[in-house]
BALOBA-1460 file (C-alpha; in Angstrom, 3 decimals):
// residues 267
<rec num="1" residu="m" x="11.325" y="17.267" z="-88.809"/>
<rec num="2" residu="r" x="13.460" y="14.415" z="-87.427"/>
<rec num="3" residu="g" x="14.396" y="11.585" z="-89.822"/>
<rec num="4" residu="h" x="15.277" y="8.167" z="-88.676"/>
<rec num="5" residu="p" x="16.695" y="5.310" z="-90.845"/>
<rec num="6" residu="r" x="14.436" y="2.218" z="-91.634"/>
<rec num="7" residu="n" x="16.399" y="-0.743" z="-92.839"/>
<rec num="8" residu="r" x="14.950" y="-3.915" z="-94.333"/>
<rec num="9" residu="r" x="16.232" y="-6.719" z="-92.026"/>
<rec num="10" residu="h" x="15.760" y="-10.468" z="-92.218"/>
<rec num="11" residu="p" x="13.530" y="-11.502" z="-89.391"/>
<rec num="12" residu="r" x="16.485" y="-13.660" z="-87.880"/>
<rec num="13" residu="e" x="19.156" y="-10.819" z="-88.316"/>
<rec num="14" residu="g" x="19.920" y="-8.167" z="-85.646"/>
<rec num="15" residu="a" x="18.633" y="-10.139" z="-82.556"/>
<rec num="16" residu="l" x="19.707" y="-7.440" z="-80.004"/>
<rec num="17" residu="i" x="17.574" y="-4.876" z="-81.948"/>
<rec num="18" residu="t" x="14.511" y="-7.319" z="-82.486"/>
<rec num="19" residu="q" x="14.659" y="-9.080" z="-79.222"/>
<rec num="20" residu="l" x="15.250" y="-6.039" z="-76.872"/>
<rec num="21" residu="v" x="15.681" y="-2.600" z="-78.323"/>
<rec num="22" residu="r" x="13.072" y="-2.297" z="-80.904"/>
<rec num="23" residu="p" x="10.180" y="-3.894" z="-78.857"/>
<rec num="24" residu="l" x="11.053" y="-2.031" z="-75.581"/>
<rec num="25" residu="v" x="11.383" y="1.342" z="-77.311"/>
<rec num="26" residu="r" x="8.139" y="0.973" z="-79.107"/>
<rec num="27" residu="a" x="6.195" y="-0.214" z="-76.107"/>
<rec num="28" residu="v" x="7.621" y="2.345" z="-73.580"/>
<rec num="29" residu="y" x="7.620" y="5.503" z="-75.701"/>
<rec num="30" residu="g" x="4.612" y="4.678" z="-77.803"/>
<rec num="31" residu="v" x="6.124" y="5.240" z="-81.361"/>
<rec num="32" residu="e" x="6.685" y="2.432" z="-83.865"/>
<rec num="33" residu="l" x="10.352" y="3.160" z="-84.480"/>
<rec num="34" residu="d" x="12.083" y="0.424" z="-86.485"/>
<rec num="35" residu="e" x="15.810" y="1.308" z="-85.615"/>
<rec num="36" residu="p" x="16.227" y="2.930" z="-82.207"/>
<rec num="37" residu="l" x="19.958" y="2.633" z="-82.680"/>
<rec num="38" residu="g" x="22.505" y="3.603" z="-85.264"/>
<rec num="39" residu="a" x="24.586" y="6.440" z="-86.383"/>
<rec num="40" residu="e" x="22.438" y="7.884" z="-89.143"/>
<rec num="41" residu="f" x="20.101" y="10.593" z="-87.927"/>
<rec num="42" residu="a" x="18.879" y="13.636" z="-89.631"/>
<rec num="43" residu="c" x="17.294" y="16.782" z="-87.781"/>
<rec num="44" residu="s" x="16.734" y="20.396" z="-87.713"/>
<rec num="45" residu="g" x="19.223" y="22.834" z="-86.552"/>
<rec num="46" residu="r" x="16.717" y="23.901" z="-83.697"/>
<rec num="47" residu="f" x="16.783" y="20.224" z="-82.463"/>
<rec num="48" residu="a" x="20.480" y="20.051" z="-82.725"/>
<rec num="49" residu="a" x="20.950" y="23.187" z="-80.545"/>
<rec num="50" residu="h" x="18.396" y="21.892" z="-77.997"/>
<rec num="51" residu="c" x="20.416" y="18.538" z="-77.672"/>
<rec num="52" residu="l" x="23.702" y="20.460" z="-77.294"/>
<rec num="53" residu="e" x="22.196" y="22.258" z="-74.326"/>
<rec num="54" residu="q" x="21.369" y="19.005" z="-72.439"/>
<rec num="55" residu="d" x="23.302" y="17.365" z="-69.680"/>
<rec num="56" residu="i" x="23.891" y="14.100" z="-71.508"/>
<rec num="57" residu="w" x="27.227" y="15.429" z="-73.007"/>
<rec num="58" residu="r" x="28.525" y="15.663" z="-69.601"/>
<rec num="59" residu="q" x="27.816" y="12.151" z="-68.792"/>
<rec num="60" residu="d" x="29.856" y="9.009" z="-69.426"/>
<rec num="61" residu="a" x="26.807" y="7.563" z="-71.259"/>
<rec num="62" residu="a" x="27.485" y="9.995" z="-74.179"/>
<rec num="63" residu="t" x="30.271" y="7.669" z="-75.358"/>
<rec num="64" residu="f" x="27.812" y="4.755" z="-75.833"/>
<rec num="65" residu="a" x="24.148" y="6.072" z="-75.319"/>
<rec num="66" residu="i" x="23.982" y="9.022" z="-77.681"/>
<rec num="67" residu="d" x="22.304" y="7.383" z="-80.774"/>
<rec num="68" residu="l" x="19.382" y="5.927" z="-78.527"/>
<rec num="69" residu="w" x="19.281" y="9.099" z="-76.512"/>
<rec num="70" residu="l" x="18.908" y="11.312" z="-79.612"/>
<rec num="71" residu="r" x="16.078" y="9.288" z="-80.956"/>
<rec num="72" residu="t" x="14.110" y="9.007" z="-77.679"/>
<rec num="73" residu="e" x="14.755" y="12.719" z="-76.839"/>
<rec num="74" residu="a" x="13.027" y="13.658" z="-80.258"/>
<rec num="75" residu="i" x="10.047" y="11.462" z="-79.252"/>
<rec num="76" residu="a" x="9.953" y="12.817" z="-75.623"/>
<rec num="77" residu="q" x="9.904" y="16.302" z="-76.994"/>
<rec num="78" residu="r" x="6.969" y="15.286" z="-79.192"/>
<rec num="79" residu="l" x="8.691" y="16.504" z="-82.459"/>
<rec num="80" residu="t" x="7.337" y="15.580" z="-85.939"/>
<rec num="81" residu="m" x="9.326" y="12.512" z="-87.004"/>
<rec num="82" residu="g" x="9.620" y="10.138" z="-89.952"/>
<rec num="83" residu="q" x="11.724" y="7.258" z="-91.346"/>
<rec num="84" residu="v" x="13.674" y="6.831" z="-94.431"/>
<rec num="85" residu="w" x="14.390" y="3.610" z="-96.109"/>
<rec num="86" residu="r" x="18.216" y="3.102" z="-96.109"/>
<rec num="87" residu="p" x="20.441" y="0.179" z="-96.904"/>
<rec num="88" residu="a" x="21.479" y="-1.909" z="-93.675"/>
<rec num="89" residu="t" x="24.784" y="-0.696" z="-92.279"/>
<rec num="90" residu="a" x="27.371" y="-2.414" z="-90.208"/>
<rec num="91" residu="a" x="28.246" y="-1.377" z="-86.467"/>
<rec num="92" residu="a" x="30.485" y="1.594" z="-86.506"/>
<rec num="93" residu="a" x="33.034" y="-0.207" z="-84.408"/>
<rec num="94" residu="p" x="33.713" y="-4.064" z="-83.976"/>
<rec num="95" residu="t" x="32.645" y="-5.155" z="-80.293"/>
<rec num="96" residu="t" x="32.013" y="-8.362" z="-78.605"/>
<rec num="97" residu="l" x="28.491" y="-9.666" z="-78.018"/>
<rec num="98" residu="r" x="28.996" y="-9.054" z="-74.158"/>
<rec num="99" residu="q" x="30.079" y="-5.668" z="-74.676"/>
<rec num="100" residu="a" x="27.269" y="-4.733" z="-77.073"/>
<rec num="101" residu="v" x="24.496" y="-6.146" z="-74.688"/>
<rec num="102" residu="r" x="26.132" y="-4.518" z="-71.763"/>
<rec num="103" residu="q" x="26.301" y="-1.091" z="-73.376"/>
<rec num="104" residu="i" x="22.796" y="-1.095" z="-74.843"/>
<rec num="105" residu="l" x="21.244" y="-1.954" z="-71.438"/>
<rec num="106" residu="l" x="23.020" y="1.070" z="-69.862"/>
<rec num="107" residu="s" x="21.801" y="3.173" z="-72.755"/>
<rec num="108" residu="l" x="18.287" y="2.082" z="-72.181"/>
<rec num="109" residu="i" x="18.528" y="2.918" z="-68.529"/>
<rec num="110" residu="v" x="19.945" y="6.308" z="-69.422"/>
<rec num="111" residu="a" x="17.194" y="7.098" z="-71.805"/>
<rec num="112" residu="l" x="14.409" y="5.917" z="-69.362"/>
<rec num="113" residu="r" x="15.753" y="7.979" z="-66.494"/>
<rec num="114" residu="a" x="16.010" y="11.009" z="-68.658"/>
<rec num="115" residu="h" x="12.473" y="10.806" z="-70.082"/>
<rec num="116" residu="e" x="10.439" y="8.923" z="-67.356"/>
<rec num="117" residu="t" x="7.940" y="12.036" z="-67.266"/>
<rec num="118" residu="f" x="7.183" y="11.425" z="-70.698"/>
<rec num="119" residu="w" x="7.115" y="7.612" z="-71.217"/>
<rec num="120" residu="r" x="5.258" y="6.727" z="-68.071"/>
<rec num="121" residu="m" x="2.218" y="8.697" z="-69.401"/>
<rec num="122" residu="a" x="2.662" y="7.557" z="-73.131"/>
<rec num="123" residu="a" x="-0.331" y="5.172" z="-74.138"/>
<rec num="124" residu="n" x="-0.977" y="4.668" z="-77.735"/>
<rec num="125" residu="s" x="1.312" y="3.501" z="-80.118"/>
<rec num="126" residu="t" x="2.006" y="5.909" z="-83.020"/>
<rec num="127" residu="t" x="2.875" y="4.744" z="-86.605"/>
<rec num="128" residu="l" x="5.675" y="6.954" z="-88.389"/>
<rec num="129" residu="p" x="5.447" y="7.987" z="-91.903"/>
<rec num="130" residu="t" x="8.120" y="6.439" z="-94.240"/>
<rec num="131" residu="w" x="9.795" y="7.966" z="-97.217"/>
<rec num="132" residu="g" x="11.975" y="6.569" z="-100.029"/>
<rec num="133" residu="d" x="11.961" y="3.169" z="-101.729"/>
<rec num="134" residu="d" x="11.404" y="0.033" z="-99.867"/>
<rec num="135" residu="p" x="13.929" y="-2.567" z="-101.102"/>
<rec num="136" residu="h" x="11.447" y="-5.252" z="-100.221"/>
<rec num="137" residu="r" x="14.099" y="-7.875" z="-100.064"/>
<rec num="138" residu="s" x="16.265" y="-8.166" z="-96.999"/>
<rec num="139" residu="p" x="19.946" y="-9.239" z="-97.107"/>
<rec num="140" residu="p" x="20.917" y="-12.687" z="-96.386"/>
<rec num="141" residu="v" x="21.246" y="-13.457" z="-92.536"/>
<rec num="142" residu="a" x="24.633" y="-14.522" z="-91.159"/>
<rec num="143" residu="e" x="24.382" y="-18.055" z="-89.458"/>
<rec num="144" residu="w" x="25.732" y="-18.363" z="-85.925"/>
<rec num="145" residu="d" x="25.994" y="-21.262" z="-83.456"/>
<rec num="146" residu="h" x="22.876" y="-20.618" z="-81.278"/>
<rec num="147" residu="v" x="23.495" y="-24.087" z="-79.580"/>
<rec num="148" residu="a" x="26.792" y="-22.999" z="-78.275"/>
<rec num="149" residu="l" x="25.345" y="-19.784" z="-77.173"/>
<rec num="150" residu="a" x="22.801" y="-21.462" z="-75.149"/>
<rec num="151" residu="q" x="25.152" y="-23.578" z="-73.487"/>
<rec num="152" residu="q" x="27.440" y="-20.790" z="-72.441"/>
<rec num="153" residu="a" x="24.239" y="-18.800" z="-71.371"/>
<rec num="154" residu="q" x="23.009" y="-21.792" z="-69.229"/>
<rec num="155" residu="h" x="26.387" y="-21.995" z="-67.452"/>
<rec num="156" residu="d" x="26.564" y="-18.245" z="-66.739"/>
<rec num="157" residu="i" x="23.031" y="-18.006" z="-65.322"/>
<rec num="158" residu="s" x="23.602" y="-20.899" z="-63.057"/>
<rec num="159" residu="e" x="26.734" y="-19.362" z="-61.725"/>
<rec num="160" residu="i" x="25.000" y="-15.981" z="-60.982"/>
<rec num="161" residu="k" x="21.724" y="-17.385" z="-59.598"/>
<rec num="162" residu="p" x="22.412" y="-16.154" z="-55.988"/>
<rec num="163" residu="l" x="22.822" y="-12.667" z="-57.528"/>
<rec num="164" residu="l" x="19.778" y="-12.634" z="-59.527"/>
<rec num="165" residu="e" x="17.686" y="-13.372" z="-56.548"/>
<rec num="166" residu="g" x="18.192" y="-9.694" z="-55.655"/>
<rec num="167" residu="v" x="17.121" y="-8.472" z="-59.105"/>
<rec num="168" residu="l" x="14.385" y="-10.763" z="-60.270"/>
<rec num="169" residu="d" x="10.887" y="-11.434" z="-58.615"/>
<rec num="170" residu="p" x="10.678" y="-14.898" z="-57.116"/>
<rec num="171" residu="p" x="8.174" y="-16.379" z="-59.754"/>
<rec num="172" residu="v" x="10.302" y="-14.906" z="-62.535"/>
<rec num="173" residu="l" x="13.463" y="-16.525" z="-61.221"/>
<rec num="174" residu="s" x="11.631" y="-19.610" z="-60.434"/>
<rec num="175" residu="r" x="10.414" y="-19.886" z="-64.095"/>
<rec num="176" residu="l" x="13.979" y="-18.997" z="-65.449"/>
<rec num="177" residu="v" x="15.597" y="-21.695" z="-63.302"/>
<rec num="178" residu="e" x="13.060" y="-24.204" z="-64.488"/>
<rec num="179" residu="d" x="13.691" y="-23.213" z="-68.146"/>
<rec num="180" residu="i" x="17.500" y="-23.696" z="-68.080"/>
<rec num="181" residu="g" x="17.520" y="-26.634" z="-65.960"/>
<rec num="182" residu="g" x="18.149" y="-29.691" z="-68.210"/>
<rec num="183" residu="a" x="16.314" y="-28.192" z="-71.094"/>
<rec num="184" residu="a" x="16.973" y="-29.893" z="-74.310"/>
<rec num="185" residu="e" x="16.766" y="-26.480" z="-76.273"/>
<rec num="186" residu="p" x="16.232" y="-22.989" z="-75.170"/>
<rec num="187" residu="r" x="12.821" y="-21.896" z="-74.072"/>
<rec num="188" residu="l" x="12.208" y="-18.662" z="-72.345"/>
<rec num="189" residu="d" x="8.726" y="-17.511" z="-73.667"/>
<rec num="190" residu="d" x="7.930" y="-13.968" z="-74.672"/>
<rec num="191" residu="e" x="6.122" y="-12.955" z="-71.287"/>
<rec num="192" residu="l" x="8.982" y="-14.455" z="-69.079"/>
<rec num="193" residu="w" x="11.493" y="-12.289" z="-71.256"/>
<rec num="194" residu="v" x="9.570" y="-9.139" z="-70.894"/>
<rec num="195" residu="r" x="9.182" y="-9.542" z="-67.043"/>
<rec num="196" residu="i" x="13.135" y="-10.220" z="-66.844"/>
<rec num="197" residu="v" x="13.788" y="-7.063" z="-68.796"/>
<rec num="198" residu="f" x="11.482" y="-4.891" z="-66.947"/>
<rec num="199" residu="d" x="12.856" y="-6.463" z="-63.381"/>
<rec num="200" residu="f" x="16.387" y="-5.297" z="-64.541"/>
<rec num="201" residu="l" x="15.202" y="-1.834" z="-65.445"/>
<rec num="202" residu="e" x="13.382" y="-1.459" z="-62.137"/>
<rec num="203" residu="a" x="16.304" y="-2.582" z="-60.268"/>
<rec num="204" residu="s" x="18.312" y="0.080" z="-61.908"/>
<rec num="205" residu="i" x="16.218" y="2.754" z="-59.879"/>
<rec num="206" residu="r" x="15.794" y="0.639" z="-56.621"/>
<rec num="207" residu="g" x="19.548" y="0.746" z="-56.177"/>
<rec num="208" residu="s" x="19.474" y="-2.965" z="-55.380"/>
<rec num="209" residu="a" x="22.695" y="-3.019" z="-57.496"/>
<rec num="210" residu="g" x="24.868" y="-0.702" z="-59.332"/>
<rec num="211" residu="v" x="23.863" y="-0.267" z="-63.091"/>
<rec num="212" residu="d" x="27.145" y="-1.658" z="-64.190"/>
<rec num="213" residu="h" x="26.718" y="-4.797" z="-62.175"/>
<rec num="214" residu="l" x="23.137" y="-5.114" z="-63.455"/>
<rec num="215" residu="a" x="24.558" y="-4.835" z="-67.182"/>
<rec num="216" residu="d" x="26.926" y="-7.635" z="-66.416"/>
<rec num="217" residu="m" x="24.291" y="-9.840" z="-65.057"/>
<rec num="218" residu="f" x="21.812" y="-9.155" z="-67.901"/>
<rec num="219" residu="v" x="24.276" y="-10.399" z="-70.606"/>
<rec num="220" residu="p" x="23.716" y="-14.169" z="-70.167"/>
<rec num="221" residu="l" x="20.006" y="-13.724" z="-70.045"/>
<rec num="222" residu="y" x="19.925" y="-11.877" z="-73.328"/>
<rec num="223" residu="m" x="22.046" y="-14.790" z="-74.607"/>
<rec num="224" residu="w" x="19.627" y="-17.145" z="-73.406"/>
<rec num="225" residu="r" x="16.760" y="-15.579" z="-75.055"/>
<rec num="226" residu="a" x="18.684" y="-14.937" z="-78.279"/>
<rec num="227" residu="a" x="19.620" y="-18.653" z="-78.479"/>
<rec num="228" residu="r" x="15.890" y="-19.436" z="-77.856"/>
<rec num="229" residu="f" x="14.629" y="-17.281" z="-80.757"/>
<rec num="230" residu="m" x="17.152" y="-18.614" z="-83.251"/>
<rec num="231" residu="s" x="16.614" y="-22.327" z="-82.295"/>
<rec num="232" residu="f" x="12.865" y="-21.993" z="-83.082"/>
<rec num="233" residu="t" x="13.105" y="-19.782" z="-86.026"/>
<rec num="234" residu="a" x="15.882" y="-21.658" z="-87.916"/>
<rec num="235" residu="r" x="13.457" y="-24.275" z="-88.784"/>
<rec num="236" residu="e" x="10.749" y="-22.037" z="-89.603"/>
<rec num="237" residu="p" x="9.590" y="-19.980" z="-92.755"/>
<rec num="238" residu="d" x="10.632" y="-16.135" z="-92.682"/>
<rec num="239" residu="d" x="7.168" y="-15.145" z="-92.443"/>
<rec num="240" residu="v" x="6.492" y="-17.209" z="-89.330"/>
<rec num="241" residu="a" x="9.763" y="-15.829" z="-87.850"/>
<rec num="242" residu="q" x="8.429" y="-12.354" z="-88.394"/>
<rec num="243" residu="t" x="5.109" y="-13.015" z="-86.884"/>
<rec num="244" residu="r" x="7.215" y="-14.057" z="-83.623"/>
<rec num="245" residu="l" x="8.800" y="-10.638" z="-83.721"/>
<rec num="246" residu="n" x="5.375" y="-8.903" z="-84.025"/>
<rec num="247" residu="a" x="4.141" y="-11.073" z="-81.137"/>
<rec num="248" residu="l" x="7.051" y="-9.886" z="-78.954"/>
<rec num="249" residu="c" x="6.374" y="-6.257" z="-79.542"/>
<rec num="250" residu="d" x="2.869" y="-6.982" z="-78.399"/>
<rec num="251" residu="a" x="4.013" y="-8.580" z="-75.218"/>
<rec num="252" residu="f" x="6.071" y="-5.648" z="-74.340"/>
<rec num="253" residu="q" x="3.128" y="-3.319" z="-74.978"/>
<rec num="254" residu="r" x="0.777" y="-5.348" z="-72.908"/>
<rec num="255" residu="l" x="3.084" y="-5.716" z="-69.802"/>
<rec num="256" residu="k" x="4.165" y="-2.098" z="-69.862"/>
<rec num="257" residu="p" x="2.003" y="-1.205" z="-66.838"/>
<rec num="258" residu="t" x="4.318" y="-3.558" z="-64.716"/>
<rec num="259" residu="l" x="7.124" y="-1.284" z="-65.716"/>
<rec num="260" residu="v" x="5.363" y="2.011" z="-65.049"/>
<rec num="261" residu="n" x="4.143" y="0.509" z="-61.537"/>
<rec num="262" residu="g" x="7.662" y="-0.788" z="-60.680"/>
<rec num="263" residu="w" x="9.328" y="2.364" z="-61.766"/>
<rec num="264" residu="a" x="6.994" y="4.360" z="-59.341"/>
<rec num="265" residu="v" x="8.729" y="3.123" z="-56.006"/>
<rec num="266" residu="e" x="10.056" y="5.549" z="-53.665"/>
<rec num="267" residu="q" x="13.609" y="6.664" z="-54.968"/>
């Protein structure tokens, strides 16, 4: 049995998890895992021995991708898994938003490359059993300046537009430029966001840009999406914000075939 933590999050807390990692992992791997990141992880000695035999420890990615890799490796090995209610914990080490986004995109690329044989065939979404006591109430969410974040993202995206032409499909880039051009507030709807994420992941295997370079370019796009989500939900009840999170998961799931097809290019 492999045990993963499950936290009661406020729908406006942990945007990097809710806007990118959770919906992507759920859609791609076909398992409704709440917390794909985090240091807490319980497993059998047999699975630990299996992990120690893998090549991940000889890669630089082991320094930042290991939490995600452990969970996705357990899924790819088709092991019995469950979730345990746990109090929400802070990040193990302080980091900037840019560093966090960059490292997480690199982590996702490492995991997808390692498990492509599994996830390209994964279809249905599996619900995991959960043990422990649900705290029901989520901790209060910290407020942050999403307007300033949007302005910074808008500036950065405009600066790297020529580079994005080598990563994003022309219709996707056109819609992105339209969204950021003179927008009173961030937009970037779910489908456009999912296609941007998938285009970056596909670019990582096409070799059109180095993965480190791709991660750097991805940062302002995530900042724009996060600012968009916060700008809308700041004026909405919590249950409506949660509905938006569920809809984003559905969008990743619905558009997964585009990632599967894009990943199938000749390498």
